N, C-alpha and C positions, 0 to 999 in steps of 0.2 A: 504493500500500500505505499502511496505517495501521499504525504501531508499536505496540508494546505500553506503557501506562504506565509510566512511572520510578517510582521510589521514594517520589518526594512527590505520587503521584497524577495526574501531568500528563503529556500527549505531550510527549517530549524536544523541546526545540529542533533536535538534529540526531540522527542515529543514532551512538552513541556508538563504534562499531567502524569507523565511516566517516569520523569527525570532522568539525570544523565547517566545512572547506573544501572538502568534497566535496559539489557541489551536487545530485547526486541523493540525498545522504543528509540532504539538512536541509529544514525545514519551509520554506513550506508543503507539505504532503505529498499528492500526487497520486493521488487514489481516484475512484470512480464513486459515484453515488450509490446505487446497490444496497449496495455494499461499507459505505457511512457507515450505513446502515439496519441492516445486519445486525451492525453491530460495536455499535450504541448503541441496539438497540430492546430492552433486556432489564426495563424496567418499565414499568407503564401510563402512568407520568407522561411517560416518556422518548418511549413511542409516540404520544402524544396532541403532543406537539412535533414528531416527526417526521411524522406526518400534515399538521399545520400547514404544516412546511417544505415538504413536495411540493406542497401545494396552493398555496404562494408561487409555489414554480417555475413549476408549471401555468399559473398568472395571467400570469407573466412572461412566458412563451412566445406565450400567449394576445394580449397586447398587441405584439408582433412582436420581443421581447428573445431573440434567439437567439444571437449571437455574445459568448461571453464566460464568465466562471468567476467562482465564488462562494469566499471564504474563509469557513470555519466556526469559529467558536470559542466561546469562554467557558467556564462553568460546565460547559456540556452534554457537552464532549469531555473532562473531567476525572472524577475519582471522586469528585465532589461529595457523594455519598451517605456516603462515610466521613469525608473530609476535613472536611466543614461539617454533616454530620449532617441533610442534605436532600436532595429530588431537584433537579434543575434545573429554573427556570421558566419558560426559554426559550432557543432558541439565537441567539447572537451570528453576523451574516453582513453581509459586504460584497459585492455583487455588482460586478464590473467589467465592463463590458461596451460594446458600439456600440450607437447608437441605431438603431432601424429605418428611421429615415428623415433626411433631412438638412435638410427642412423645419423650421426652427424654430420657426414657428407650430403645424405638425401636433406637433410634439415637447412643445410647452408643453401642447398638448391633451391628449395621451397621461398625461402627467404629473400635471397637474389633475384628469382625469377617474379618475386611479387611485390617489388618495391613499393607501390601503392597501397600494400596493406601494413609494410613495417618503417616506411621514412615518412614522419609526420608531416613533411611538406608537400609529399605525393598524395598521402591521403586526404589533406586538406584539397589540395587544388581537384582531387578528383572526387570526393566524396562529400567534401564540406565537414569534414572530421578529424580532430587535431588528435590522432590517434597513436597512443602508445601501445607496446607489449611487453609484459611480463612473462617469462618462460618458467611456469610453474616444475618444469624438469630439473632446474638449476639447484645448487645446493641451498638448503634452508634459510643458512644465514643470507645469501643473496636476496631470497625472497621476502624475507624480513624486512631486509634493507631496503628493497625498492617499495615495498607495501608503506612504512614509516614515510618514506619520501613523496608518495602519491597521496597517500591521506594527508599528511601535513600539507600538501600544495593546494588539494582539492577542498580541503575542511576549511580555507577560508579566502576573504576575495583578496586578490592581491593587491591595491589600490589601497583599501580601507582597513585591511586585517579583519574584517567582520568573520565573524565564525559562523558557518553555513554547514547544511546537508548536501550527500549526493545521492544518487539512486544507484542501484545494481540489478541488473538482467544477466540471467543465464544466457550462455551462447545458444545452447538448444532449447529453441523458446517455439511460440506460434507465429513466427515471421509471415507466414502465408497469411494469416487472419489480421496479421499489421499491415500489409500489405493492402489487404481488402479495406480495411478501416480507414486508410490515408486515402485510396482512392475515391470512398463514398463521402469522406471529408474533402477534398479536391472538387468532387462533383457538385456538393452542396455551398461552394462558396461563390 
């Protein structure tokens, strides 16, 4: 469930009624991709970004990245239209996933053959996703370090340092349904 934005126009870092020590009520908030699309598809700019996100997720699965989740954040999950007077330019995301193969040469081939998935500048240009990847097959020390980094970065606004929440979506989700919802939203606009 994605909570309502707080008075600062951001997802709260935790549900106030539950408090910051209740794991079930703190960010990242678990949701489905369909819930995410329904929540954020309220403008043409947002729908274009969501279409890019769905295409990005589709290609991740096409190259065999099936087990894991994504943290979604940035101005896309904020009321940036009011707070900054502009639509979001992209969606920030980090994919935490297991490699589709343990063969490092094969994995390297997947990465170098799909730079639009693994180089943020290319994923941003291709999919409107400022996308990063954390390999869950690496040593736990590296996974913890990367998680600490991304949670620290995503849990605060860059300019104001305002504490905020983010959304977590599994990679294996009902993306076909989300595409249908997005098409319906585009048709109703």
